[in-house]
C-alpha positions in Angstrom: 0.0 0.0 0.0 1.2 3.5 -0.8 -0.2 6.6 1.1 0.4 10.2 0.0 0.5 12.9 2.6 0.3 16.6 1.6 0.3 19.9 3.5 -1.7 22.7 1.9 -1.9 26.4 2.5 -3.8 28.9 0.4 -4.3 26.3 -2.3 -0.5 25.7 -2.6 1.2 22.4 -1.9 3.9 23.1 0.8 5.1 19.6 1.5 4.4 16.1 0.4 5.7 12.6 0.9 4.7 9.1 -0.1 4.9 6.2 2.4 5.0 2.6 1.2 4.0 -0.3 3.5 4.3 -3.8 2.1 3.8 -5.5 5.4 1.2 -8.2 6.1 -0.6 -5.9 8.6 -4.3 -4.9 8.3 -5.3 -2.0 6.1 -6.2 0.1 9.1 -2.9 -0.5 10.8 -1.0 0.4 7.6 -2.9 3.7 7.3 -2.2 4.6 11.0 1.5 3.7 10.6 1.8 5.7 7.4 0.1 8.7 9.1 2.4 8.4 12.0 5.4 8.4 9.6 4.0 11.5 7.8 3.4 13.4 11.0 6.9 12.5 12.2 8.5 13.7 9.0 6.5 16.9 8.9 7.0 17.5 12.7 3.3 17.4 13.5 1.3 16.1 16.3 -1.0 13.2 15.4 -4.4 14.4 14.2 -7.7 13.2 15.7 -9.9 11.2 13.4 -13.3 13.0 13.6 -16.5 11.1 12.4 -16.6 13.3 9.2 -13.0 12.5 8.4 -13.6 8.8 8.8 -16.6 8.9 6.5 -14.7 10.9 3.9 -11.8 8.4 4.0 -14.1 5.4 3.7 -15.9 6.9 0.7 -13.0 8.4 -1.3 -9.8 6.9 0.2 -8.8 10.5 0.9 -9.1 12.6 4.1 -8.3 16.1 5.2 -7.3 17.1 8.7 -8.1 20.7 9.5 -7.2 22.7 12.6 -10.1 21.1 14.5 -8.3 17.7 14.2 -5.1 18.9 15.8 -4.5 19.8 19.5 -1.7 22.2 18.7 -2.0 25.3 16.4 -1.1 24.5 12.8 0.6 26.9 10.3 -1.2 25.5 7.2 -4.8 25.0 6.1 -5.0 21.2 6.2 -3.1 17.9 6.0 -4.4 15.6 3.3 -3.8 11.9 3.0 -4.7 9.8 0.0 -4.3 6.1 -0.8 -2.4 5.8 -4.1 -2.5 2.0 -4.4 -3.5 -0.9 -2.2 
């Protein structure tokens, strides 16, 4: 599985990275591990999965984490994750 993490501000891509996980772990665990790697690389706290975020991810394999998903103040508009391939 490959997961793409992107940080956006004012409709501009500031940072992005792709995480690949070929382990035999479950899909959910792979997503959480990839998100942990992305947050570590971007020096972010882990976002909270709100119900709306979960529904969006289930429907489109893509989710956006806005300020309300983070405990700390963020200097960008949102963090977006997207599954590239499973």
